[in-house]
C-alpha positions, -999 to +999 in steps of 0.1 A: -045-451+477-015-428+482-008-400+458+025-394+441+049-379+467+031-395+496+052-416+519+046-451+533+057-453+569+056-483+591+050-477+628+070-504+647+040-509+670+014-509+643+001-540+626-004-521+593+016-496+573+002-460+574+003-437+544+011-401+551+010-372+527+042-356+517+055-334+546+059-296+547+092-279+541+110-271+574+103-233+574+066-238+567+064-266+593+079-243+619+054-216+609+025-240+613+039-252+647+040-215+658+004-211+647-007-238+670+009-220+700-006-187+688-041-203+687-035-217+722-023-183+735-054-167+720-076-192+737-060-185+770-062-147+765-099-150+758-105-170+790-087-142+809-109-116+792-140-137+800-129-139+837-124-101+839-157-094+823-175-118+846-159-104+877-171-069+866-206-082+860-204-080+822-220-114+816-228-109+779-191-101+772-180-130+794-201-154+774-187-138+741-151-143+752-157-179+765-171-187+731-141-171+714-118-192+736-135-223+724-132-213+688-095-207+692-091-242+707-110-256+677-086-238+654-056-252+673-071-288+670-078-284+633-042-274+627-029-302+650-049-328+630-036-314+597+000-320+609-009-355+621-024-362+586+010-352+572+028-375+596+042-346+616+042-344+654+024-312+665+046-295+691+030-277+720+051-253+739+042-232+770+026-200+758+043-168+768+011-149+773+014-116+790-018-096+792-021-059+799-041-046+828-076-037+818-096-008+832-128-008+810-149-032+790-138-014+759-101-022+768-109-059+764-122-054+728-093-031+719-069-059+730-091-085+711-089-067+678-051-065+681-049-102+690-071-111+660-050-090+637-019-107+650-034-141+642-045-129+608-010-117+599+004-150+610-021-170+589-015-147+559+022-153+562+017-191+562-006-189+531+021-168+513+048-192+523+028-222+511+021-205+478+057-196+473+066-233+481+039-245+457+024-264+486-011-261+473-025-285+498-014-263+527-024-232+508-059-246+504-061-258+540-054-223+554-080-206+531-106-216+557-086-198+584-083-166+562-121-164+560-125-173+597-102-145+607-120-120+585-152-129+602-136-127+637-121-093+630-154-080+616-173-092+647-150-075+671-148-043+650-186-042+650-185-042+689-158-015+689-181+006+666-209+002+692-186+016+719-180+047+697-217+055+698-221+056+736-210+076+765-181+055+779-186+070+813-222+061+816-226+027+833-261+022+818-246+026+783-218+001+791-243-025+804-265-020+774-236-027+751-227-058+772-263-071+769-261-066+731-227-084+730-244-113+749-272-115+723-246-114+695-227-143+711-260-163+716-271-157+680-239-171+664 
């Protein structure tokens, strides 16, 4: 049963009418569409980081970044399905991903924390806009992402803290950190 404000739409090719929830305002919709692309860019960035780590023999970190890439794809799909539930067409544009050159394993995690903070800021902006628009459904939907981003930032910051405890010029220390990152990835 549709709620007040929901819209009945009839698809010309469908045999049944489909109920869609009330749509987002234009600005919020554009922000959610941009979030889909940001999640896609993050996924691709993590695949690039995984490739770099793998080529350098940091297999624990490669596994960690491959897992992160999959999580970003899951986030993108979750947002995509939310828009579909609202009767909106998710728009996918080509990401404009430009990665810096990396010299060390730590460089990858320095980049990662910046990327996660960028995603967090974008999500916080969407939550704020939804609240200002009194779109409590969207506000509630993005609460999961707020918590997820907190966890992702905490995880990467933990790894960066490990790097601060070692000699960054000692290969044995770097490989020990990489092994620990691999265990961290396997445990979650």
